Every structure is written in C-alpha cells, then in structure tokens.
Biopython code that builds the backbone (N, CA, C, O; Angstrom):
import numpy as np
from Bio.PDB.StructureBuilder import StructureBuilder

atoms = [
    (1, "MET", "N", (-15.083, -17.735, -38.103)),
    (1, "MET", "CA", (-14.873, -17.816, -36.667)),
    (1, "MET", "C", (-15.023, -19.262, -36.217)),
    (1, "MET", "O", (-15.976, -19.937, -36.605)),
    (2, "LYS", "N", (-14.104, -19.733, -35.416)),
    (2, "LYS", "CA", (-14.164, -21.103, -34.921)),
    (2, "LYS", "C", (-15.267, -21.240, -33.878)),
    (2, "LYS", "O", (-15.511, -20.337, -33.078)),
    (3, "ARG", "N", (-15.912, -22.373, -33.910)),
    (3, "ARG", "CA", (-16.955, -22.629, -32.921)),
    (3, "ARG", "C", (-16.629, -23.860, -32.094)),
    (3, "ARG", "O", (-17.520, -24.458, -31.491)),
    (4, "GLY", "N", (-15.387, -24.235, -32.061)),
    (4, "GLY", "CA", (-14.978, -25.432, -31.333)),
    (4, "GLY", "C", (-14.560, -25.118, -29.913)),
    (4, "GLY", "O", (-15.088, -24.214, -29.268)),
    (5, "ARG", "N", (-13.625, -25.869, -29.461)),
    (5, "ARG", "CA", (-13.162, -25.785, -28.084)),
    (5, "ARG", "C", (-12.551, -24.427, -27.747)),
    (5, "ARG", "O", (-12.714, -23.946, -26.626)),
    (6, "ASP", "N", (-11.851, -23.799, -28.697)),
    (6, "ASP", "CA", (-11.186, -22.519, -28.441)),
    (6, "ASP", "C", (-12.191, -21.446, -28.027)),
    (6, "ASP", "O", (-11.917, -20.649, -27.130)),
    (7, "ARG", "N", (-13.346, -21.427, -28.676)),
    (7, "ARG", "CA", (-14.356, -20.405, -28.374)),
    (7, "ARG", "C", (-14.935, -20.618, -26.976)),
    (7, "ARG", "O", (-15.179, -19.649, -26.258)),
    (8, "ARG", "N", (-15.155, -21.853, -26.590)),
    (8, "ARG", "CA", (-15.737, -22.130, -25.278)),
    (8, "ARG", "C", (-14.815, -21.704, -24.142)),
    (8, "ARG", "O", (-15.290, -21.354, -23.061)),
    (9, "GLN", "N", (-13.532, -21.728, -24.365)),
    (9, "GLN", "CA", (-12.599, -21.356, -23.315)),
    (9, "GLN", "C", (-12.595, -19.855, -23.065)),
    (9, "GLN", "O", (-12.263, -19.425, -21.961)),
    (10, "THR", "N", (-12.952, -19.046, -24.055)),
    (10, "THR", "CA", (-12.920, -17.604, -23.887)),
    (10, "THR", "C", (-14.245, -17.049, -23.370)),
    (10, "THR", "O", (-14.278, -15.936, -22.845)),
    (11, "VAL", "N", (-15.329, -17.797, -23.508)),
    (11, "VAL", "CA", (-16.639, -17.341, -23.051)),
    (11, "VAL", "C", (-16.797, -17.724, -21.584)),
    (11, "VAL", "O", (-16.693, -18.901, -21.239)),
    (12, "PRO", "N", (-17.048, -16.744, -20.717)),
    (12, "PRO", "CA", (-17.189, -17.087, -19.296)),
    (12, "PRO", "C", (-18.427, -17.943, -19.062)),
    (12, "PRO", "O", (-19.481, -17.706, -19.652)),
    (13, "ARG", "N", (-18.288, -18.927, -18.205)),
    (13, "ARG", "CA", (-19.411, -19.787, -17.878)),
    (13, "ARG", "C", (-20.086, -19.215, -16.643)),
    (13, "ARG", "O", (-19.506, -19.188, -15.558)),
    (14, "LEU", "N", (-21.311, -18.763, -16.824)),
    (14, "LEU", "CA", (-22.064, -18.163, -15.733)),
    (14, "LEU", "C", (-23.086, -19.160, -15.222)),
    (14, "LEU", "O", (-23.677, -19.909, -15.999)),
    (15, "LYS", "N", (-23.291, -19.166, -13.917)),
    (15, "LYS", "CA", (-24.261, -20.053, -13.306)),
    (15, "LYS", "C", (-25.087, -19.253, -12.316)),
    (15, "LYS", "O", (-24.552, -18.445, -11.556)),
    (16, "ARG", "N", (-26.369, -19.476, -12.330)),
    (16, "ARG", "CA", (-27.281, -18.768, -11.442)),
    (16, "ARG", "C", (-27.112, -19.289, -10.019)),
    (16, "ARG", "O", (-27.079, -20.499, -9.797)),
    (17, "LYS", "N", (-27.004, -18.372, -9.053)),
    (17, "LYS", "CA", (-26.872, -18.712, -7.639)),
    (17, "LYS", "C", (-27.822, -17.842, -6.832)),
    (17, "LYS", "O", (-28.139, -16.719, -7.226)),
    (18, "ALA", "N", (-28.264, -18.360, -5.719)),
    (18, "ALA", "CA", (-29.117, -17.586, -4.818)),
    (18, "ALA", "C", (-28.385, -17.465, -3.474)),
    (18, "ALA", "O", (-27.947, -18.465, -2.905)),
    (19, "PHE", "N", (-28.259, -16.232, -2.979)),
    (19, "PHE", "CA", (-27.585, -16.013, -1.705)),
    (19, "PHE", "C", (-28.076, -14.714, -1.098)),
    (19, "PHE", "O", (-28.709, -13.898, -1.769)),
    (20, "PHE", "N", (-27.779, -14.532, 0.169)),
    (20, "PHE", "CA", (-28.181, -13.326, 0.881)),
    (20, "PHE", "C", (-26.999, -12.369, 0.957)),
    (20, "PHE", "O", (-25.866, -12.777, 1.211)),
    (21, "VAL", "N", (-27.286, -11.081, 0.729)),
    (21, "VAL", "CA", (-26.247, -10.055, 0.735)),
    (21, "VAL", "C", (-26.772, -8.838, 1.472)),
    (21, "VAL", "O", (-27.933, -8.457, 1.321)),
    (22, "ASP", "N", (-25.906, -8.232, 2.270)),
    (22, "ASP", "CA", (-26.250, -6.985, 2.950)),
    (22, "ASP", "C", (-26.373, -5.888, 1.882)),
    (22, "ASP", "O", (-25.414, -5.615, 1.159)),
    (23, "GLU", "N", (-27.536, -5.270, 1.785)),
    (23, "GLU", "CA", (-27.798, -4.260, 0.752)),
    (23, "GLU", "C", (-26.824, -3.087, 0.836)),
    (23, "GLU", "O", (-26.382, -2.578, -0.194)),
    (24, "ARG", "N", (-26.488, -2.660, 2.038)),
    (24, "ARG", "CA", (-25.573, -1.533, 2.208)),
    (24, "ARG", "C", (-24.190, -1.873, 1.663)),
    (24, "ARG", "O", (-23.572, -1.063, 0.973)),
    (25, "VAL", "N", (-23.713, -3.064, 1.972)),
    (25, "VAL", "CA", (-22.395, -3.484, 1.503)),
    (25, "VAL", "C", (-22.395, -3.633, -0.018)),
    (25, "VAL", "O", (-21.424, -3.264, -0.678)),
    (26, "LEU", "N", (-23.475, -4.170, -0.571)),
    (26, "LEU", "CA", (-23.578, -4.320, -2.014)),
    (26, "LEU", "C", (-23.589, -2.962, -2.709)),
    (26, "LEU", "O", (-22.962, -2.802, -3.757)),
    (27, "ARG", "N", (-24.282, -1.996, -2.151)),
    (27, "ARG", "CA", (-24.321, -0.641, -2.705)),
    (27, "ARG", "C", (-22.926, -0.010, -2.657)),
    (27, "ARG", "O", (-22.512, 0.655, -3.607)),
    (28, "GLU", "N", (-22.205, -0.217, -1.554)),
    (28, "GLU", "CA", (-20.840, 0.307, -1.452)),
    (28, "GLU", "C", (-19.918, -0.351, -2.470)),
    (28, "GLU", "O", (-19.058, 0.309, -3.053)),
    (29, "ALA", "N", (-20.096, -1.646, -2.681)),
    (29, "ALA", "CA", (-19.271, -2.359, -3.666)),
    (29, "ALA", "C", (-19.548, -1.844, -5.073)),
    (29, "ALA", "O", (-18.621, -1.668, -5.863)),
    (30, "ARG", "N", (-20.810, -1.602, -5.389)),
    (30, "ARG", "CA", (-21.156, -1.063, -6.713)),
    (30, "ARG", "C", (-20.485, 0.288, -6.921)),
    (30, "ARG", "O", (-19.946, 0.558, -7.994)),
    (31, "THR", "N", (-20.517, 1.125, -5.912)),
    (31, "THR", "CA", (-19.908, 2.447, -6.004)),
    (31, "THR", "C", (-18.395, 2.324, -6.165)),
    (31, "THR", "O", (-17.808, 2.977, -7.028)),
    (32, "ALA", "N", (-17.766, 1.499, -5.348)),
    (32, "ALA", "CA", (-16.313, 1.344, -5.390)),
    (32, "ALA", "C", (-15.844, 0.761, -6.715)),
    (32, "ALA", "O", (-14.797, 1.156, -7.229)),
    (33, "LEU", "N", (-16.606, -0.170, -7.270)),
    (33, "LEU", "CA", (-16.210, -0.811, -8.525)),
    (33, "LEU", "C", (-16.653, -0.024, -9.748)),
    (33, "LEU", "O", (-16.182, -0.287, -10.854)),
    (34, "GLY", "N", (-17.550, 0.936, -9.565)),
    (34, "GLY", "CA", (-18.019, 1.758, -10.677)),
    (34, "GLY", "C", (-18.917, 1.019, -11.642)),
    (34, "GLY", "O", (-18.875, 1.263, -12.848)),
    (35, "VAL", "N", (-19.740, 0.105, -11.114)),
    (35, "VAL", "CA", (-20.672, -0.640, -11.962)),
    (35, "VAL", "C", (-22.093, -0.260, -11.599)),
    (35, "VAL", "O", (-22.344, 0.291, -10.527)),
    (36, "GLU", "N", (-23.026, -0.559, -12.499)),
    (36, "GLU", "CA", (-24.407, -0.147, -12.281)),
    (36, "GLU", "C", (-25.287, -1.221, -11.665)),
    (36, "GLU", "O", (-26.236, -0.901, -10.949)),
    (37, "SER", "N", (-24.990, -2.495, -11.930)),
    (37, "SER", "CA", (-25.895, -3.535, -11.438)),
    (37, "SER", "C", (-25.280, -4.319, -10.283)),
    (37, "SER", "O", (-24.062, -4.387, -10.119)),
    (38, "ASP", "N", (-26.165, -4.903, -9.498)),
    (38, "ASP", "CA", (-25.726, -5.740, -8.384)),
    (38, "ASP", "C", (-24.968, -6.959, -8.892)),
    (38, "ASP", "O", (-23.961, -7.362, -8.310)),
    (39, "ALA", "N", (-25.455, -7.538, -9.974)),
    (39, "ALA", "CA", (-24.819, -8.733, -10.526)),
    (39, "ALA", "C", (-23.382, -8.453, -10.952)),
    (39, "ALA", "O", (-22.488, -9.260, -10.698)),
    (40, "GLU", "N", (-23.157, -7.302, -11.603)),
    (40, "GLU", "CA", (-21.799, -6.931, -12.009)),
    (40, "GLU", "C", (-20.898, -6.763, -10.792)),
    (40, "GLU", "O", (-19.743, -7.189, -10.808)),
    (41, "ALA", "N", (-21.419, -6.147, -9.745)),
    (41, "ALA", "CA", (-20.630, -5.938, -8.530)),
    (41, "ALA", "C", (-20.239, -7.266, -7.903)),
    (41, "ALA", "O", (-19.098, -7.436, -7.474)),
    (42, "VAL", "N", (-21.162, -8.195, -7.845)),
    (42, "VAL", "CA", (-20.859, -9.509, -7.261)),
    (42, "VAL", "C", (-19.836, -10.243, -8.113)),
    (42, "VAL", "O", (-18.869, -10.788, -7.581)),
    (43, "ARG", "N", (-20.036, -10.264, -9.445)),
    (43, "ARG", "CA", (-19.089, -10.960, -10.334)),
    (43, "ARG", "C", (-17.692, -10.369, -10.235)),
    (43, "ARG", "O", (-16.712, -11.102, -10.105)),
    (44, "MET", "N", (-17.598, -9.045, -10.297)),
    (44, "MET", "CA", (-16.277, -8.410, -10.230)),
    (44, "MET", "C", (-15.613, -8.640, -8.880)),
    (44, "MET", "O", (-14.403, -8.859, -8.816)),
    (45, "SER", "N", (-16.382, -8.594, -7.811)),
    (45, "SER", "CA", (-15.828, -8.817, -6.481)),
    (45, "SER", "C", (-15.260, -10.221, -6.348)),
    (45, "SER", "O", (-14.158, -10.404, -5.831)),
    (46, "VAL", "N", (-16.006, -11.203, -6.813)),
    (46, "VAL", "CA", (-15.544, -12.595, -6.727)),
    (46, "VAL", "C", (-14.304, -12.794, -7.591)),
    (46, "VAL", "O", (-13.367, -13.475, -7.173)),
    (47, "GLU", "N", (-14.282, -12.211, -8.791)),
    (47, "GLU", "CA", (-13.106, -12.320, -9.658)),
    (47, "GLU", "C", (-11.879, -11.704, -9.000)),
    (47, "GLU", "O", (-10.795, -12.285, -9.031)),
    (48, "ARG", "N", (-12.050, -10.536, -8.409)),
    (48, "ARG", "CA", (-10.903, -9.867, -7.773)),
    (48, "ARG", "C", (-10.404, -10.637, -6.561)),
    (48, "ARG", "O", (-9.199, -10.683, -6.312)),
    (49, "ILE", "N", (-11.301, -11.233, -5.814)),
    (49, "ILE", "CA", (-10.884, -12.049, -4.667)),
    (49, "ILE", "C", (-10.051, -13.225, -5.144)),
    (49, "ILE", "O", (-9.013, -13.530, -4.557)),
    (50, "ALA", "N", (-10.499, -13.892, -6.209)),
    (50, "ALA", "CA", (-9.763, -15.030, -6.755)),
    (50, "ALA", "C", (-8.387, -14.598, -7.258)),
    (50, "ALA", "O", (-7.399, -15.296, -7.034)),
    (51, "GLU", "N", (-8.319, -13.444, -7.941)),
    (51, "GLU", "CA", (-7.036, -12.933, -8.429)),
    (51, "GLU", "C", (-6.091, -12.614, -7.280)),
    (51, "GLU", "O", (-4.907, -12.946, -7.340)),
    (52, "MET", "N", (-6.605, -11.972, -6.234)),
    (52, "MET", "CA", (-5.753, -11.611, -5.095)),
    (52, "MET", "C", (-5.276, -12.852, -4.352)),
    (52, "MET", "O", (-4.137, -12.898, -3.887)),
    (53, "GLU", "N", (-6.128, -13.847, -4.238)),
    (53, "GLU", "CA", (-5.710, -15.085, -3.574)),
    (53, "GLU", "C", (-4.586, -15.755, -4.361)),
    (53, "GLU", "O", (-3.625, -16.250, -3.772)),
    (54, "ALA", "N", (-4.704, -15.771, -5.697)),
    (54, "ALA", "CA", (-3.644, -16.338, -6.533)),
    (54, "ALA", "C", (-2.355, -15.527, -6.381)),
    (54, "ALA", "O", (-1.265, -16.097, -6.331)),
    (55, "PHE", "N", (-2.477, -14.203, -6.308)),
    (55, "PHE", "CA", (-1.297, -13.345, -6.132)),
    (55, "PHE", "C", (-0.606, -13.625, -4.801)),
    (55, "PHE", "O", (0.616, -13.772, -4.758)),
    (56, "TRP", "N", (-1.374, -13.700, -3.718)),
    (56, "TRP", "CA", (-0.769, -13.943, -2.413)),
    (56, "TRP", "C", (-0.205, -15.348, -2.296)),
    (56, "TRP", "O", (0.763, -15.567, -1.568)),
    (57, "GLN", "N", (-0.793, -16.297, -2.998)),
    (57, "GLN", "CA", (-0.222, -17.648, -3.028)),
    (57, "GLN", "C", (1.123, -17.625, -3.740)),
    (57, "GLN", "O", (2.070, -18.281, -3.308)),
    (58, "PHE", "N", (1.209, -16.863, -4.842)),
    (58, "PHE", "CA", (2.476, -16.692, -5.551)),
    (58, "PHE", "C", (3.513, -16.040, -4.638)),
    (58, "PHE", "O", (4.658, -16.488, -4.572)),
    (59, "MET", "N", (3.106, -14.973, -3.932)),
    (59, "MET", "CA", (4.033, -14.284, -3.033)),
    (59, "MET", "C", (4.524, -15.228, -1.937)),
    (59, "MET", "O", (5.705, -15.220, -1.590)),
    (60, "LYS", "N", (3.634, -16.024, -1.405)),
    (60, "LYS", "CA", (3.999, -16.976, -0.344)),
    (60, "LYS", "C", (4.980, -18.012, -0.883)),
    (60, "LYS", "O", (5.952, -18.355, -0.210)),
    (61, "ASN", "N", (4.731, -18.513, -2.097)),
    (61, "ASN", "CA", (5.600, -19.542, -2.678)),
    (61, "ASN", "C", (6.952, -18.991, -3.106)),
    (61, "ASN", "O", (7.934, -19.733, -3.133)),
    (62, "SER", "N", (7.027, -17.702, -3.442)),
    (62, "SER", "CA", (8.294, -17.137, -3.903)),
    (62, "SER", "C", (9.046, -16.415, -2.787)),
    (62, "SER", "O", (10.038, -15.736, -3.051)),
    (63, "ARG", "N", (8.592, -16.551, -1.563)),
    (63, "ARG", "CA", (9.258, -15.917, -0.422)),
    (63, "ARG", "C", (10.684, -16.442, -0.278)),
    (63, "ARG", "O", (10.945, -17.634, -0.435)),
    (64, "ARG", "N", (11.572, -15.550, 0.016)),
    (64, "ARG", "CA", (12.982, -15.849, 0.268)),
    (64, "ARG", "C", (13.733, -16.386, -0.951)),
    (64, "ARG", "O", (14.748, -17.063, -0.790)),
    (65, "THR", "N", (13.259, -16.102, -2.157)),
    (65, "THR", "CA", (13.975, -16.568, -3.338)),
    (65, "THR", "C", (14.997, -15.544, -3.830)),
    (65, "THR", "O", (15.908, -15.899, -4.578)),
    (66, "LEU", "N", (14.861, -14.273, -3.421)),
    (66, "LEU", "CA", (15.852, -13.260, -3.779)),
    (66, "LEU", "C", (16.960, -13.224, -2.736)),
    (66, "LEU", "O", (16.705, -13.267, -1.532)),
    (67, "ALA", "N", (18.160, -13.145, -3.210)),
    (67, "ALA", "CA", (19.291, -13.042, -2.293)),
    (67, "ALA", "C", (19.339, -11.639, -1.700)),
    (67, "ALA", "O", (18.993, -10.660, -2.361)),
    (68, "VAL", "N", (19.771, -11.557, -0.452)),
    (68, "VAL", "CA", (19.883, -10.269, 0.219)),
    (68, "VAL", "C", (20.889, -9.406, -0.538)),
    (68, "VAL", "O", (22.000, -9.846, -0.836)),
    (69, "GLY", "N", (20.484, -8.162, -0.849)),
    (69, "GLY", "CA", (21.361, -7.249, -1.570)),
    (69, "GLY", "C", (21.296, -7.377, -3.083)),
    (69, "GLY", "O", (22.053, -6.703, -3.782)),
    (70, "SER", "N", (20.418, -8.216, -3.610)),
    (70, "SER", "CA", (20.342, -8.396, -5.052)),
    (70, "SER", "C", (19.584, -7.263, -5.743)),
    (70, "SER", "O", (19.653, -7.122, -6.964)),
    (71, "ILE", "N", (18.864, -6.459, -4.965)),
    (71, "ILE", "CA", (18.159, -5.315, -5.514)),
    (71, "ILE", "C", (18.811, -4.058, -5.000)),
    (71, "ILE", "O", (18.939, -3.860, -3.791)),
    (72, "GLU", "N", (19.225, -3.207, -5.920)),
    (72, "GLU", "CA", (19.897, -1.962, -5.528)),
    (72, "GLU", "C", (18.900, -0.815, -5.517)),
    (72, "GLU", "O", (17.994, -0.761, -6.348)),
    (73, "ARG", "N", (19.066, 0.075, -4.600)),
    (73, "ARG", "CA", (18.241, 1.274, -4.558)),
    (73, "ARG", "C", (18.674, 2.234, -5.632)),
    (73, "ARG", "O", (19.869, 2.349, -5.902)),
    (74, "PRO", "N", (17.721, 2.946, -6.274)),
    (74, "PRO", "CA", (18.108, 3.898, -7.329)),
    (74, "PRO", "C", (18.811, 5.116, -6.776)),
    (74, "PRO", "O", (19.197, 6.004, -7.537)),
]
sb = StructureBuilder()
sb.init_structure("model")
sb.init_model(0)
sb.init_chain("A")
sb.init_seg("    ")
for serial, (resi, resn, name, xyz) in enumerate(atoms, 1):
    if name == "N":
        sb.init_residue(resn, " ", resi, " ")
    sb.init_atom(name, np.array(xyz, "f"), 0.0, 1.0, " ", f" {name:<3s}", serial, name[0])
structure = sb.get_structure()
C-alpha cells in the first residue's frame, strides 16, 4: 500500500471546531440523516451543503446552454 501523496488525498482531513448548535435541530438532523452521533450529523450536513452549492453553481453556469426544442418528450 502506498503511503505517499495518493493516500493523503483519500483520507479526509478532520479538524476540531467549537460552535453552538440548537439541540432540537441537531436531533432532527440526526434522525433525517439516519446517523447516531452528533458529530456524524454535523459532518454529513456540511458535506451535503457543499455538494448542493456546487450543484447549483453548475446549474447557474450552464443556464441557457440547451437550445429550445432540443429535448423531446417521450
């Protein structure tokens, strides 16, 4: 197994942070995400927010690139 640069890119870099969170909202997030710990809920929530922001940025940048009528209904 390689222990060089390739391995470091696949291992997530975690950093300890301190912040305030509404307990009720955190409990709802844990339930919605199906995870057991608060830390997992926070990590997954932040990851999903980043993914959705990247998706909406892509959608914004690709707006109006399809010609009208280029997609046919089945």
